[in-house]
C-alpha positions as CSV (number, residue, x, y, z in Angstrom):
1,M,-0.8,-13.2,-5.6
2,S,-2.9,-11.6,-8.1
3,A,-2.5,-7.7,-9.0
4,N,-5.9,-6.9,-7.4
5,A,-4.9,-9.0,-4.1
6,I,-1.8,-7.1,-4.0
7,L,-3.8,-3.5,-4.5
8,E,-6.8,-4.8,-2.3
9,N,-3.9,-5.2,0.9
10,V,-2.3,-1.8,0.0
11,R,-5.5,-0.3,-0.1
12,R,-6.4,-1.7,3.8
13,Y,-2.7,-1.4,4.9
14,R,-3.4,2.9,4.1
15,T,-6.5,2.7,5.5
16,I,-4.9,1.1,8.9
17,A,-2.1,3.6,8.8
18,S,-4.8,6.3,8.3
19,L,-6.8,5.2,11.2
20,C,-4.0,5.0,13.3
21,R,-2.8,8.7,12.6
22,Q,-6.2,9.7,13.2
23,T,-6.0,8.7,16.5
24,A,-2.8,9.8,17.0
25,A,-4.4,13.0,17.0
26,F,-7.5,12.6,19.7
27,R,-4.1,10.4,22.2
28,S,-2.1,12.4,23.1
29,A,-0.8,9.8,25.7
30,Q,-0.5,7.3,22.8
31,K,0.5,9.4,19.9
32,W,3.9,8.4,19.1
33,T,3.3,4.5,19.9
34,L,0.4,4.8,17.0
35,L,2.1,7.2,14.8
36,E,4.9,4.2,14.7
37,Q,2.4,1.6,14.1
38,A,1.1,4.3,11.4
39,Y,4.6,4.6,9.5
40,E,5.0,0.7,9.6
41,W,1.5,0.2,7.6
42,E,2.6,2.7,5.2
43,R,6.2,0.3,4.4
44,R,4.2,-2.5,4.4
45,A,2.0,-1.0,1.6
46,I,5.3,0.4,0.0
47,S,6.7,-2.4,-0.2
48,E,3.5,-4.0,-1.5
49,L,3.3,-1.8,-4.5
50,E,7.1,-2.0,-5.6
51,G,6.5,-5.7,-5.6
52,Y,3.5,-4.8,-7.7
53,F,5.5,-2.8,-9.6
54,A,8.3,-5.0,-10.0
55,I,5.9,-8.0,-11.6
56,A,4.3,-5.2,-14.1
57,M,7.9,-4.0,-15.6
58,A,9.4,-8.1,-15.4
59,D,5.9,-8.6,-18.0
60,P,5.8,-5.8,-20.1
61,V,3.9,-7.7,-23.2
62,G,1.5,-9.3,-20.6
63,I,-1.8,-7.8,-20.1
64,S,-2.5,-9.6,-16.8
65,L,-1.8,-6.8,-14.7
66,P,-5.2,-4.1,-14.3
67,L,-2.7,-0.7,-14.7
68,R,-1.5,-2.3,-17.6
69,D,-3.4,-0.3,-20.4
70,V,-2.8,2.7,-18.3
71,W,0.7,2.8,-18.9
72,Q,0.8,1.8,-22.7
73,D,0.7,4.6,-25.8
């Protein structure tokens, strides 16, 4: 999976988590279920980011990842 695809997945997962939290604010009967779902989407996003950075650190000389230029001095 490409770096851009991973970052796009992270963006989508965090958007879904945000929608779950917003919905929980208005639906008190389902609040805890929605907050649990938000937590799971955030966990997926973190997992994707961990994989992204593991790849980035394994290839320190490559320039295949978009954030590579930010890290170099």
